[in-house]
N, CA, C and O atoms as a GROMACS GRO file, in nm:
protein
  284
    1UNK      N    1  10.653   9.349   8.323
    1UNK     CA    2  10.520   9.406   8.332
    1UNK      C    3  10.513   9.533   8.251
    1UNK      O    4  10.607   9.612   8.250
    2UNK      N    5  10.405   9.553   8.186
    2UNK     CA    6  10.389   9.672   8.104
    2UNK      C    7  10.255   9.736   8.131
    2UNK      O    8  10.152   9.668   8.135
    3UNK      N    9  10.255   9.866   8.150
    3UNK     CA   10  10.130   9.937   8.170
    3UNK      C   11  10.047   9.934   8.043
    3UNK      O   12   9.924   9.931   8.048
    4UNK      N   13  10.114   9.934   7.928
    4UNK     CA   14  10.042   9.932   7.801
    4UNK      C   15   9.955   9.807   7.789
    4UNK      O   16   9.848   9.812   7.728
    5UNK      N   17   9.999   9.697   7.847
    5UNK     CA   18   9.922   9.574   7.844
    5UNK      C   19   9.825   9.564   7.960
    5UNK      O   20   9.750   9.467   7.970
    6UNK      N   21   9.825   9.664   8.048
    6UNK     CA   22   9.736   9.663   8.162
    6UNK      C   23   9.789   9.577   8.277
    6UNK      O   24   9.714   9.548   8.370
    7UNK      N   25   9.914   9.535   8.271
    7UNK     CA   26   9.970   9.452   8.377
    7UNK      C   27  10.042   9.538   8.479
    7UNK      O   28  10.164   9.555   8.472
    8UNK      N   29   9.967   9.593   8.574
    8UNK     CA   30  10.026   9.674   8.679
    8UNK      C   31  10.046   9.586   8.802
    8UNK      O   32   9.966   9.495   8.826
    9UNK      N   33  10.153   9.611   8.879
    9UNK     CA   34  10.167   9.536   9.003
    9UNK      C   35  10.052   9.570   9.097
    9UNK      O   36  10.003   9.683   9.097
   10UNK      N   37  10.011   9.475   9.176
   10UNK     CA   38   9.904   9.499   9.273
   10UNK      C   39   9.954   9.602   9.374
   10UNK      O   40  10.074   9.616   9.396
   11UNK      N   41   9.860   9.674   9.434
   11UNK     CA   42   9.896   9.778   9.530
   11UNK      C   43   9.984   9.722   9.640
   11UNK      O   44  10.078   9.788   9.683
   12UNK      N   45   9.957   9.603   9.685
   12UNK     CA   46  10.037   9.542   9.793
   12UNK      C   47  10.180   9.512   9.748
   12UNK      O   48  10.269   9.499   9.832
   13UNK      N   49  10.204   9.501   9.617
   13UNK     CA   50  10.337   9.473   9.565
   13UNK      C   51  10.419   9.598   9.537
   13UNK      O   52  10.539   9.590   9.513
   14UNK      N   53  10.354   9.713   9.540
   14UNK     CA   54  10.424   9.839   9.514
   14UNK      C   55  10.494   9.885   9.642
   14UNK      O   56  10.441   9.867   9.751
   15UNK      N   57  10.612   9.944   9.629
   15UNK     CA   58  10.682   9.994   9.748
   15UNK      C   59  10.608  10.111   9.810
   15UNK      O   60  10.545  10.190   9.740
   16UNK      N   61  10.615  10.123   9.941
   16UNK     CA   62  10.554  10.232  10.015
   16UNK      C   63  10.662  10.337  10.042
   16UNK      O   64  10.747  10.316  10.129
   17UNK      N   65  10.659  10.446   9.970
   17UNK     CA   66  10.762  10.549   9.983
   17UNK      C   67  10.775  10.600  10.127
   17UNK      O   68  10.885  10.634  10.171
   18UNK      N   69  10.665  10.605  10.199
   18UNK     CA   70  10.669  10.656  10.336
   18UNK      C   71  10.754  10.566  10.426
   18UNK      O   72  10.798  10.610  10.532
   19UNK      N   73  10.778  10.443  10.384
   19UNK     CA   74  10.859  10.350  10.462
   19UNK      C   75  10.999  10.333  10.404
   19UNK      O   76  11.076  10.249  10.452
   20UNK      N   77  11.033  10.411  10.303
   20UNK     CA   78  11.164  10.401  10.235
   20UNK      C   79  11.262  10.503  10.292
   20UNK      O   80  11.225  10.617  10.319
   21UNK      N   81  11.386  10.461  10.311
   21UNK     CA   82  11.485  10.552  10.367
   21UNK      C   83  11.526  10.662  10.269
   21UNK      O   84  11.585  10.762  10.311
   22UNK      N   85  11.498  10.648  10.142
   22UNK     CA   86  11.533  10.750  10.042
   22UNK      C   87  11.424  10.854  10.022
   22UNK      O   88  11.446  10.954   9.953
   23UNK      N   89  11.308  10.834  10.080
   23UNK     CA   90  11.196  10.926  10.064
   23UNK      C   91  11.209  11.043  10.160
   23UNK      O   92  11.250  11.026  10.275
   24UNK      N   93  11.175  11.161  10.112
   24UNK     CA   94  11.174  11.281  10.196
   24UNK      C   95  11.065  11.375  10.148
   24UNK      O   96  11.016  11.365  10.036
   25UNK      N   97  11.028  11.466  10.236
   25UNK     CA   98  10.933  11.571  10.199
   25UNK      C   99  11.015  11.694  10.168
   25UNK      O  100  11.101  11.735  10.247
   26UNK      N  101  10.989  11.754  10.054
   26UNK     CA  102  11.065  11.869  10.007
   26UNK      C  103  11.005  11.999  10.061
   26UNK      O  104  10.890  12.002  10.104
   27UNK      N  105  11.082  12.104  10.059
   27UNK     CA  106  11.036  12.237  10.101
   27UNK      C  107  10.950  12.304   9.995
   27UNK      O  108  10.881  12.402  10.023
   28UNK      N  109  10.954  12.252   9.874
   28UNK     CA  110  10.886  12.313   9.760
   28UNK      C  111  10.739  12.271   9.756
   28UNK      O  112  10.709  12.154   9.735
   29UNK      N  113  10.645  12.366   9.777
   29UNK     CA  114  10.503  12.329   9.779
   29UNK      C  115  10.451  12.276   9.644
   29UNK      O  116  10.352  12.204   9.641
   30UNK      N  117  10.518  12.312   9.534
   30UNK     CA  118  10.475  12.262   9.402
   30UNK      C  119  10.524  12.120   9.376
   30UNK      O  120  10.464  12.046   9.298
   31UNK      N  121  10.634  12.082   9.440
   31UNK     CA  122  10.692  11.948   9.426
   31UNK      C  123  10.726  11.896   9.566
   31UNK      O  124  10.842  11.896   9.606
   32UNK      N  125  10.624  11.853   9.641
   32UNK     CA  126  10.644  11.823   9.783
   32UNK      C  127  10.715  11.692   9.817
   32UNK      O  128  10.757  11.674   9.931
   33UNK      N  129  10.730  11.602   9.722
   33UNK     CA  130  10.789  11.471   9.753
   33UNK      C  131  10.924  11.457   9.685
   33UNK      O  132  10.943  11.503   9.572
   34UNK      N  133  11.018  11.393   9.754
   34UNK     CA  134  11.155  11.383   9.706
   34UNK      C  135  11.204  11.240   9.717
   34UNK      O  136  11.182  11.173   9.818
   35UNK      N  137  11.272  11.193   9.613
   35UNK     CA  138  11.340  11.064   9.616
   35UNK      C  139  11.490  11.094   9.612
   35UNK      O  140  11.542  11.142   9.511
   36UNK      N  141  11.558  11.064   9.721
   36UNK     CA  142  11.702  11.092   9.728
   36UNK      C  143  11.784  10.992   9.647
   36UNK      O  144  11.895  11.025   9.604
   37UNK      N  145  11.733  10.873   9.625
   37UNK     CA  146  11.807  10.772   9.549
   37UNK      C  147  11.817  10.813   9.402
   37UNK      O  148  11.925  10.815   9.344
   38UNK      N  149  11.704  10.844   9.343
   38UNK     CA  150  11.701  10.879   9.201
   38UNK      C  151  11.731  11.028   9.182
   38UNK      O  152  11.780  11.069   9.076
   39UNK      N  153  11.700  11.108   9.284
   39UNK     CA  154  11.732  11.249   9.279
   39UNK      C  155  11.630  11.335   9.207
   39UNK      O  156  11.666  11.417   9.123
   40UNK      N  157  11.502  11.318   9.238
   40UNK     CA  158  11.401  11.403   9.178
   40UNK      C  159  11.292  11.439   9.278
   40UNK      O  160  11.270  11.369   9.377
   41UNK      N  161  11.225  11.552   9.250
   41UNK     CA  162  11.108  11.595   9.327
   41UNK      C  163  10.985  11.574   9.240
   41UNK      O  164  10.993  11.576   9.117
   42UNK      N  165  10.870  11.555   9.306
   42UNK     CA  166  10.750  11.526   9.231
   42UNK      C  167  10.626  11.577   9.303
   42UNK      O  168  10.627  11.599   9.424
   43UNK      N  169  10.518  11.595   9.225
   43UNK     CA  170  10.389  11.631   9.284
   43UNK      C  171  10.319  11.511   9.343
   43UNK      O  172  10.229  11.525   9.427
   44UNK      N  173  10.358  11.392   9.301
   44UNK     CA  174  10.298  11.268   9.352
   44UNK      C  175  10.406  11.183   9.419
   44UNK      O  176  10.525  11.210   9.402
   45UNK      N  177  10.365  11.083   9.492
   45UNK     CA  178  10.460  10.994   9.558
   45UNK      C  179  10.556  10.939   9.453
   45UNK      O  180  10.512  10.895   9.347
   46UNK      N  181  10.687  10.939   9.481
   46UNK     CA  182  10.786  10.897   9.381
   46UNK      C  183  10.762  10.759   9.321
   46UNK      O  184  10.785  10.741   9.202
   47UNK      N  185  10.715  10.663   9.398
   47UNK     CA  186  10.690  10.529   9.342
   47UNK      C  187  10.583  10.534   9.234
   47UNK      O  188  10.590  10.460   9.136
   48UNK      N  189  10.485  10.623   9.250
   48UNK     CA  190  10.381  10.638   9.148
   48UNK      C  191  10.439  10.702   9.022
   48UNK      O  192  10.402  10.666   8.910
   49UNK      N  193  10.528  10.796   9.041
   49UNK     CA  194  10.592  10.863   8.926
   49UNK      C  195  10.680  10.765   8.850
   49UNK      O  196  10.681  10.764   8.726
   50UNK      N  197  10.755  10.682   8.922
   50UNK     CA  198  10.838  10.579   8.857
   50UNK      C  199  10.749  10.483   8.778
   50UNK      O  200  10.783  10.446   8.665
   51UNK      N  201  10.638  10.442   8.836
   51UNK     CA  202  10.544  10.351   8.768
   51UNK      C  203  10.491  10.417   8.640
   51UNK      O  204  10.482  10.352   8.536
   52UNK      N  205  10.456  10.544   8.650
   52UNK     CA  206  10.401  10.615   8.533
   52UNK      C  207  10.504  10.627   8.421
   52UNK      O  208  10.471  10.608   8.304
   53UNK      N  209  10.628  10.659   8.457
   53UNK     CA  210  10.731  10.683   8.355
   53UNK      C  211  10.793  10.554   8.304
   53UNK      O  212  10.808  10.535   8.183
   54UNK      N  213  10.827  10.465   8.396
   54UNK     CA  214  10.902  10.344   8.360
   54UNK      C  215  10.812  10.224   8.329
   54UNK      O  216  10.852  10.134   8.256
   55UNK      N  217  10.692  10.225   8.383
   55UNK     CA  218  10.600  10.114   8.358
   55UNK      C  219  10.621   9.995   8.450
   55UNK      O  220  10.558   9.891   8.432
   56UNK      N  221  10.710  10.009   8.549
   56UNK     CA  222  10.728   9.901   8.645
   56UNK      C  223  10.752   9.961   8.783
   56UNK      O  224  10.783  10.080   8.797
   57UNK      N  225  10.738   9.877   8.884
   57UNK     CA  226  10.751   9.924   9.021
   57UNK      C  227  10.893   9.970   9.050
   57UNK      O  228  10.989   9.921   8.989
   58UNK      N  229  10.907  10.063   9.141
   58UNK     CA  230  11.037  10.114   9.183
   58UNK      C  231  11.122  10.000   9.237
   58UNK      O  232  11.076   9.920   9.320
   59UNK      N  233  11.245   9.992   9.191
   59UNK     CA  234  11.335   9.885   9.234
   59UNK      C  235  11.436   9.933   9.337
   59UNK      O  236  11.521   9.856   9.381
   60UNK      N  237  11.429  10.061   9.376
   60UNK     CA  238  11.526  10.117   9.468
   60UNK      C  239  11.480  10.122   9.612
   60UNK      O  240  11.551  10.175   9.697
   61UNK      N  241  11.363  10.067   9.642
   61UNK     CA  242  11.309  10.073   9.778
   61UNK      C  243  11.404  10.006   9.878
   61UNK      O  244  11.451   9.895   9.856
   62UNK      N  245  11.430  10.077   9.987
   62UNK     CA  246  11.507  10.021  10.098
   62UNK      C  247  11.437  10.068  10.226
   62UNK      O  248  11.425  10.187  10.252
   63UNK      N  249  11.392   9.972  10.305
   63UNK     CA  250  11.315  10.004  10.425
   63UNK      C  251  11.396  10.087  10.524
   63UNK      O  252  11.517  10.068  10.539
   64UNK      N  253  11.328  10.178  10.591
   64UNK     CA  254  11.392  10.258  10.694
   64UNK      C  255  11.434  10.164  10.808
   64UNK      O  256  11.365  10.067  10.838
   65UNK      N  257  11.546  10.193  10.869
   65UNK     CA  258  11.586  10.111  10.984
   65UNK      C  259  11.489  10.130  11.099
   65UNK      O  260  11.440  10.240  11.123
   66UNK      N  261  11.462  10.023  11.167
   66UNK     CA  262  11.370  10.031  11.282
   66UNK      C  263  11.450  10.059  11.408
   66UNK      O  264  11.560  10.007  11.427
   67UNK      N  265  11.394  10.140  11.492
   67UNK     CA  266  11.460  10.175  11.618
   67UNK      C  267  11.442  10.061  11.718
   67UNK      O  268  11.335  10.000  11.727
   68UNK      N  269  11.547  10.032  11.792
   68UNK     CA  270  11.539   9.928  11.893
   68UNK      C  271  11.452   9.977  12.009
   68UNK      O  272  11.462  10.093  12.049
   69UNK      N  273  11.369   9.889  12.061
   69UNK     CA  274  11.281   9.923  12.171
   69UNK      C  275  11.359   9.906  12.301
   69UNK      O  276  11.413   9.798  12.328
   70UNK      N  277  11.365  10.014  12.380
   70UNK     CA  278  11.436  10.007  12.508
   70UNK      C  279  11.340   9.958  12.616
   70UNK      O  280  11.226  10.004  12.624
   71UNK      N  281  11.386   9.866  12.699
   71UNK     CA  282  11.297   9.814  12.805
   71UNK      C  283  11.274   9.914  12.915
   71UNK      O  284  11.202   9.886  13.010
   0.00000   0.00000   0.00000
């Protein structure tokens, strides 16, 4: 897929950083979002930054583990 050709993944196909175990909120108000996998801070959600720079959806998404429900 290439952004130059206008072929962007649909919103539903893009990873949700808020549900990724590598996503964090940084202490830096100018760069509030952090991707621990790639190792960068950004003003926008990291998946959007990866899409802007690389032209394809983030391939490092790993869902956060879900907590077991205690009866």
